C-alpha positions in Angstrom: 55.6 89.4 144.6 54.5 86.3 145.6 56.1 84.4 148.3 57.7 82.2 146.1 61.0 80.0 146.2 63.1 82.5 145.6 61.7 84.2 148.4 61.8 81.0 150.4 66.0 80.7 149.4 66.8 84.2 151.2 64.9 83.6 154.5 67.2 79.9 154.3 70.0 81.8 154.0 69.0 84.1 157.0 68.0 80.8 159.3 71.1 79.2 158.1 73.0 82.4 159.4 71.4 82.7 162.7 69.7 79.9 164.3 71.8 76.7 163.0 73.0 75.6 166.5 70.6 77.4 168.2 68.3 75.6 171.3 64.8 76.3 171.0 63.7 78.2 174.7 60.0 78.4 173.6 57.6 76.9 171.6 53.9 79.7 171.3 50.8 79.0 169.2 49.2 82.5 169.2 46.7 81.7 166.5 45.5 78.1 165.4 48.0 78.1 162.3 50.5 79.6 163.4 54.0 79.3 165.7 56.3 81.6 167.3 59.6 80.0 168.1 62.1 81.6 170.3 65.8 80.2 169.9 68.9 80.9 171.6 71.9 81.2 169.6 75.3 82.7 170.2 73.9 84.8 173.1 71.3 86.3 170.7 67.4 85.8 171.0 65.5 85.3 168.0 62.1 85.2 167.8 60.8 82.9 164.3 57.2 83.8 163.8 55.8 80.7 161.1 52.4 81.4 159.8 50.4 78.8 157.5 47.1 81.1 156.9 45.5 80.3 154.1 45.3 84.1 153.2 48.8 85.2 154.4 51.5 82.5 155.2 54.6 84.0 156.1 57.8 82.9 158.0 60.5 85.6 159.5 62.3 86.9 162.5 60.2 89.4 164.3 60.9 91.4 167.5 57.0 91.2 168.5 56.1 89.0 171.3 52.4 87.8 170.8 50.1 86.2 173.4 49.2 83.2 173.8 46.3 81.4 174.7 45.9 80.1 178.4 45.8 76.4 177.4 48.1 75.2 174.6 46.7 73.4 171.4 47.6 69.8 171.0 49.9 70.4 168.4 52.0 72.9 170.3 51.6 70.5 173.6 53.4 67.6 171.2 56.6 70.0 169.7 57.2 71.2 173.2 57.3 67.4 174.4 59.8 66.5 171.8 61.9 69.7 170.6 61.1 71.9 173.7 64.8 72.2 174.2 66.0 70.6 170.4 69.0 72.2 168.7 68.6 73.3 165.0 71.0 71.4 163.3 70.3 72.4 159.8 68.0 74.4 157.7 67.6 73.3 154.1 64.9 73.7 150.9 64.5 71.4 148.8 65.5 72.7 144.6 63.2 75.8 144.9 60.1 74.4 146.1 58.2 76.6 148.8 59.2 74.8 151.7 61.7 74.9 154.6 62.6 72.3 156.9 64.6 72.5 160.0 66.6 69.9 160.7 66.5 69.3 165.0 68.1 67.1 167.0 66.9 66.2 171.4 67.0 63.9 173.7 64.1 61.5 174.6 62.9 60.5 177.6 65.5 58.1 177.9 68.5 60.2 176.9 68.9 59.2 173.3 69.9 61.1 170.8 67.1 61.7 168.1 66.0 63.6 165.4 63.2 65.4 163.8 61.9 67.8 161.1 59.7 70.5 161.1 58.6 71.5 157.9 57.0 74.9 156.5 55.5 74.8 153.7 54.3 78.4 152.0 51.7 77.0 149.5 48.7 79.6 149.3 45.8 78.1 150.6 47.3 74.8 151.4 50.0 76.2 153.6 50.8 74.1 156.2 53.6 73.3 159.6 54.6 69.1 159.7 56.0 67.4 161.8 57.7 64.6 161.0 60.1 61.8 162.5 63.4 60.1 161.6 61.6 58.0 159.0 60.1 61.2 157.7 56.5 59.7 158.8 54.3 62.6 160.3 53.7 62.3 163.5 51.5 65.6 163.6 50.8 68.9 161.2 48.7 72.0 162.4 46.3 71.4 159.6 45.1 68.0 159.2 44.3 67.2 155.4 42.4 64.0 154.7 41.3 62.5 151.3 38.0 64.0 151.5 39.8 67.6 151.5 42.7 66.4 148.9 42.8 63.7 146.4 46.6 64.4 145.9 48.2 64.2 149.5 47.1 62.9 153.7 48.9 64.8 155.8 47.6 63.5 159.1 49.9 61.5 161.9 51.0 57.8 160.5 51.4 58.7 157.0 54.6 59.4 154.9 55.2 62.7 154.2 56.4 63.7 150.3 56.1 67.0 148.7 53.2 67.0 145.9 54.0 67.1 142.8 50.9 68.4 140.8 52.5 69.9 138.1 55.3 68.7 136.2 58.0 71.2 136.8 61.5 71.9 136.1 64.1 72.8 138.9 65.4 76.0 137.9 68.6 75.4 139.8 69.7 72.5 137.6 67.9 72.7 134.1 69.9 72.4 131.0 69.9 75.7 128.4 68.8 72.6 126.0 66.3 71.7 128.5 65.5 75.5 129.0 64.3 76.1 125.2 62.6 72.7 125.0 60.5 73.2 128.5 59.9 76.8 128.4 60.7 78.6 124.9 58.1 76.2 123.1 55.4 76.3 125.3 52.0 78.2 123.0 51.7 80.5 125.5 53.2 84.1 126.5 56.9 84.0 127.6 55.9 84.8 131.4 53.5 82.3 131.6 55.4 79.6 129.8 58.6 80.5 132.5 56.3 80.6 135.8 54.5 77.1 134.8 57.4 75.4 133.6 59.8 75.6 136.4 59.2 75.5 140.1 59.0 77.9 142.8 59.4 81.0 139.9 56.1 83.2 140.6 54.3 85.3 137.8 56.6 88.6 138.7 59.4 86.7 139.3 59.0 85.5 135.6 58.2 89.0 134.6 61.3 90.2 136.0 63.2 87.7 134.1 61.6 88.9 130.8 62.2 92.3 131.5 65.8 92.2 131.9 65.6 90.6 128.7 64.3 93.4 127.4 61.5 91.3 126.2 57.8 91.3 126.4 56.6 89.4 128.6 53.0 89.0 127.4 54.3 88.3 123.7 54.0 84.4 122.8 57.3 82.1 123.1 57.2 81.4 119.1 57.5 85.1 118.3 61.5 84.8 120.1 64.1 85.2 117.8 66.9 83.0 118.6 68.8 85.5 119.8 65.9 86.3 121.9 65.9 82.9 123.6 69.7 82.7 124.4 69.4 85.8 125.8 66.3 84.8 128.0 68.1 81.9 129.2 71.4 83.5 129.8 69.3 85.7 132.2 67.7 83.5 133.7 70.8 81.5 134.5 72.6 84.4 135.8 69.3 84.9 138.2 69.5 81.8 139.0 73.3 81.6 140.2 72.9 84.6 142.0 69.9 82.4 144.0 72.4 79.6 144.1 75.1 81.8 145.9 73.0 83.2 148.1 73.5 87.3 146.6 70.1 88.6 147.4 69.7 92.1 147.8 65.7 92.5 149.9 63.8 95.5 149.0 60.8 97.1 149.4 59.3 99.1 146.1 57.2 102.3 147.3 54.9 104.4 144.4 55.0 107.8 144.5 52.2 108.4 147.5 54.8 106.2 149.7 53.0 103.0 149.6 54.6 99.5 149.2 53.8 98.3 145.6 55.9 95.2 145.8 58.7 93.8 147.7 61.3 91.3 146.2 64.7 89.3 147.7 66.3 90.8 144.3 66.0 94.5 142.6 63.3 95.1 140.5 64.2 96.5 137.2 60.7 96.9 135.7 60.0 99.0 138.5 62.8 101.8 136.8 61.4 105.7 138.3 59.9 104.2 141.6 61.3 104.6 145.0 63.3 101.3 146.5 64.3 100.8 149.6 66.9 98.2 150.6 67.3 95.9 153.5 69.7 93.8 155.5 67.5 91.2 155.8 64.6 89.6 154.3 62.7 89.6 157.4 63.0 93.3 157.6 61.4 93.6 154.3 58.2 91.0 154.9 57.4 92.5 158.7 57.4 95.9 157.4 55.3 95.5 153.6 53.0 93.6 155.5 52.2 95.8 158.0 52.5 98.7 156.2 50.1 97.1 153.4 48.0 96.2 156.5 47.4 99.6 157.7 46.7 100.8 153.9 43.8 98.1 153.8 42.6 99.1 157.6 42.6 102.9 156.7 40.7 102.3 152.9 38.2 99.6 155.5 37.8 103.0 158.1 37.4 105.3 155.3 34.5 103.2 153.4 31.7 104.7 155.7 32.9 108.0 155.9 33.1 108.0 151.7 29.5 106.4 151.8 28.4 109.7 153.6 30.3 112.1 152.0 29.0 110.3 148.4 25.4 110.3 149.5 25.4 113.6 150.5 27.2 115.0 147.1 24.6 113.1 145.0 22.0 114.9 147.0 23.6 118.6 146.6 24.0 117.8 143.0 20.3 116.8 142.5 19.7 119.7 144.7 21.7 122.2 142.3 20.3 120.9 138.9 17.0 121.4 140.1 17.5 124.8 141.5 19.2 125.5 138.0 16.2 124.4 136.3 14.1 126.7 138.7 16.6 129.5 138.2 16.5 129.0 134.0 12.4 129.6 134.7 12.2 132.6 135.8 14.0 134.1 133.0 10.3 135.0 131.6 10.4 137.0 134.4 11.0 140.1 132.1 9.1 139.4 129.5 6.0 138.8 131.7 7.1 142.8 132.8 6.9 143.9 129.7 4.0 142.3 128.7 2.1 144.4 131.9 3.5 147.4 130.7 2.2 147.1 127.0 -0.9 146.6 128.1 -1.2 149.4 130.2 0.0 151.7 127.3 -1.6 150.5 124.1 -4.6 148.7 126.2 -7.5 151.0 126.6 -8.8 150.7 123.7 -9.2 146.9 123.3 -12.5 145.1 123.1 -14.3 142.9 124.7 -13.4 139.4 124.9 -9.8 139.6 123.1 -7.4 136.9 123.6 -4.6 138.5 122.8 -3.3 141.5 120.6 -0.4 143.0 118.9 2.1 145.8 120.2 5.2 147.6 119.8 7.6 147.0 122.3 9.5 149.9 122.5 12.5 148.2 124.3 13.5 146.3 121.2 11.3 148.2 117.8 9.6 144.8 117.9 5.9 144.1 117.5 5.0 141.7 119.8 1.7 139.5 120.6 0.5 139.2 124.2 -1.8 136.2 125.1 -4.9 137.7 127.2 -7.4 136.1 129.1 -11.0 136.7 127.5 -12.6 137.2 130.6 -10.7 139.5 132.2 -10.3 143.5 131.4 -7.4 144.7 130.1 -6.1 146.2 133.6 -6.8 142.5 135.1 -4.7 141.1 132.9 -1.9 143.8 132.9 -1.9 142.7 137.1 -1.8 139.4 136.5 1.4 139.5 134.4 2.9 142.0 136.9 2.0 139.1 139.9 3.6 136.8 137.6 6.9 138.9 137.0 7.2 139.6 140.9 6.6 135.8 141.9 9.4 134.9 139.5 11.4 138.0 140.8 11.6 136.7 144.3 12.2 133.0 143.3 15.1 134.0 141.4 16.3 136.2 144.2 15.6 133.5 146.8 17.0 130.8 144.7 20.5 132.9 143.7 21.1 132.6 147.1 20.3 128.8 147.8 22.5 128.1 144.7 25.1 129.9 146.2 25.0 127.8 149.4 24.8 124.9 147.5 27.5 125.2 145.4 29.6 125.7 148.5 28.3 122.8 150.0 29.5 120.6 147.0 32.7 122.6 146.8 33.5 121.8 151.2 32.3 118.0 150.2 34.6 117.2 147.2 37.3 118.8 149.6 36.7 116.4 152.0 36.4 113.9 149.4 39.9 115.5 148.1 41.2 114.4 151.9 39.9 110.6 152.5 42.0 109.9 149.1 45.2 111.0 150.4 44.4 110.4 154.4 47.0 107.6 155.5 46.9 107.1 159.0 43.8 106.7 161.3 44.3 110.5 163.3 43.4 111.5 159.5 40.7 110.3 159.4 39.7 111.1 163.0 40.1 115.2 161.6 38.0 114.2 159.0 35.0 112.3 160.5 35.1 115.8 163.2 34.6 117.6 160.6 31.8 115.9 159.1 30.0 116.0 162.6 30.9 119.7 163.1 28.5 120.4 159.6 26.0 118.1 160.7 26.8 114.8 158.2 27.8 112.6 161.4 24.8 112.8 164.0 26.8 113.8 167.3 26.5 110.9 169.9 27.3 111.3 173.5 30.4 109.2 173.5 31.7 111.7 171.0 32.6 114.3 173.5 34.9 112.3 175.3 37.8 112.6 172.6 40.1 109.6 172.6 44.0 110.4 173.3 45.9 109.9 169.8 48.9 111.7 168.2 47.9 114.2 166.0 47.7 114.2 162.5 50.3 116.4 160.9 50.7 117.8 157.1 52.5 116.0 155.0 56.8 117.5 154.6 58.5 117.7 151.4 61.8 119.2 151.0 62.1 120.6 147.2 65.6 120.0 145.4 66.6 123.6 145.9 66.2 122.7 149.7 62.9 124.5 150.6 60.7 123.2 153.1 57.2 122.5 151.7 53.7 121.4 153.2 50.5 119.9 152.2 47.5 119.9 154.1 46.2 116.4 154.5 42.1 118.1 155.1 40.4 121.5 155.5 41.6 122.0 159.4 45.0 121.7 158.3 44.6 123.5 155.0 43.2 126.3 157.4 46.2 125.8 160.1 49.0 125.5 157.4 48.0 128.9 155.5 46.7 130.8 158.5 48.7 130.0 161.6 51.5 128.2 160.4 52.4 130.1 156.9 54.1 134.2 157.2 53.6 136.6 155.1 56.1 136.3 152.2 56.1 132.5 152.0 53.9 131.3 149.1 50.8 129.5 149.0 49.7 127.2 146.2 46.4 125.7 145.1 44.7 123.7 142.1 42.6 126.0 140.1 39.1 126.2 140.8 39.1 122.7 142.0 39.1 120.5 145.5 42.7 120.4 146.7 45.4 120.5 149.6 46.9 123.9 150.4 50.7 123.8 150.0 52.9 126.3 151.7 56.7 126.6 150.9 58.5 128.4 153.4 60.5 131.3 151.6 62.8 132.1 154.1 62.2 135.6 153.0 64.0 134.5 150.2 63.2 135.0 146.3 62.5 131.3 145.2 64.1 129.4 142.2 62.1 128.6 139.6 62.2 125.0 140.1 60.6 125.0 143.7 58.0 126.9 142.4 57.5 124.0 139.6 57.7 121.7 142.3 55.1 123.1 144.6 52.9 123.3 141.8 53.3 119.3 141.0 52.8 119.1 144.2 49.3 121.0 144.5 48.0 119.4 141.2 48.9 116.0 142.6 46.9 116.4 145.9 43.7 117.5 144.6 41.0 116.3 142.6 43.0 116.7 139.0 45.8 114.1 140.2 44.8 112.0 137.1 44.8 114.7 135.0 47.3 115.2 132.1 47.8 119.2 133.2 47.0 120.7 136.0 46.1 125.1 136.2 47.7 125.7 139.9 47.5 129.8 141.0 49.8 130.8 143.4 50.5 133.8 145.4 52.3 135.0 148.6 50.3 134.1 151.8 49.9 138.0 152.8 47.5 138.3 149.9 45.2 134.9 151.0 42.0 135.8 153.0 39.7 133.9 154.8 36.1 135.2 154.4 33.7 135.7 158.0 31.9 132.7 158.4 33.7 130.5 155.8 34.0 127.2 156.1 37.3 125.8 156.7 39.8 125.7 153.8 37.9 128.0 152.3 39.5 131.6 150.6 39.8 134.3 148.3 43.0 136.2 146.5 43.5 138.5 143.7 46.0 139.0 141.4 47.9 135.8 141.4 50.0 134.0 139.4 49.6 130.4 137.7 51.4 127.8 136.0 50.1 124.6 134.1 51.6 121.5 135.3 52.0 117.6 135.3 50.5 116.3 138.4 53.7 114.2 139.9 55.6 114.4 142.7 58.6 112.1 141.8 61.9 113.1 143.0 60.5 115.6 145.7 62.1 114.4 148.8 59.3 113.3 151.5 60.3 113.8 155.3 59.2 110.9 157.4 57.6 112.7 160.7 
């Protein structure tokens, strides 16, 4: 969810419960647009991170410290001078604006009590941290904004501070039912858009949630709402605002089937029914964890981009090679015809006239009469020899191509398995194993520096527990598949794999027991999901006891053979199967 007014309201409640009455012990400016305040209150120390970054403005408590520059920036020095030992007396939010005001009292050089305000504006690219005096005049800000940069408001020392009213929006905490109908329900646009463009501090995600709770499609126009639907929409909205006013929040993160965070909110999101929801005590925990996990996923995708490009290039090259080899193999199907031509010339060509360009003969293999082309400059024996030479050449070509096509197919399957592994890589050590495999098989050149392996934690297979309590393991790459199947699994454990497609080896530890049908189904769903067929509506899964799975000598990692297997058709879906965090 966007960092909207409701999220700000939850943060303000948290700040009021923790730092009001506390003393500012330390002020640091780790980045050009970031502050880190250390506050002591009730024998507890709090670190409050405030970022006015244009790309990701944030405010939350954190346990982590950040290194600061040797020379503090001017804004940081100003804050230290005025409020370095100041006391936080109040934390407020004007209406439902994306603005937080920290009221601070301190003693000046003469010992007189003074009051200052630190304003944090969380407004996307317009975010800022502004320091005000008692008359609400700007003393300084972490970002200076001149009239050349904004025609709406200057943010410079000496200017009076005000919240920019760039849009005519109503305060959702004070709007009446009549005003709601007039402001929101009469706007000629989709319902969700009418809500967030009419009311301050509500993001599109919050507007969609209000519609979802009202059983209304947010993309439908407001004109399509019946009177009953309007009333239901308002009362649903009013209940949410009442929760905000009362500070009744439920900070949470919504995770998809892969365990990736897809959304966070200060309240439970009904529109994500069926997703995994993890609740937290504070919104700070939510924000810190959500953005850390999002950053990790983004970093993994960025780091995997080069590997994906290498794999895709090699795949394209091998697929083109396969198409060419297949065409050449189709051309060799003429070889039997040339052999027959040679034999028939030797059989019937003894009485041919000199200079014949063709002759007809009975093909004793098919009992059909065929016409055989001849070179008029050659004798029948020379024509027969020419056809036998063509036959032998194509036969040798076919034999060579058969081996080459098998090698190319093996190469394509190997690369597709690496591509599937990249799709499910979650951590940097997962990518390290994939890079190691690409290097071993010559897709990446070995460098001297590669000989010195960096010390890092070893990537582990995914670990699930079935609804019946059986442990299920999923390999994330070919090395893990190899280890799971031939080192970890025992003979009576069950092995699952998507049929004729790249995918993970899935092992169910049977404990020498007969597995319930539900466990077979869940293991099959995992095998389908962690394969190249995960987006298909149905996937066929092969399964067999591990003792019947063999590895051919010299084959690539993860490649196996098996016979007399069972199979099932499943929908690739992992919802409801417990993932064990390790």
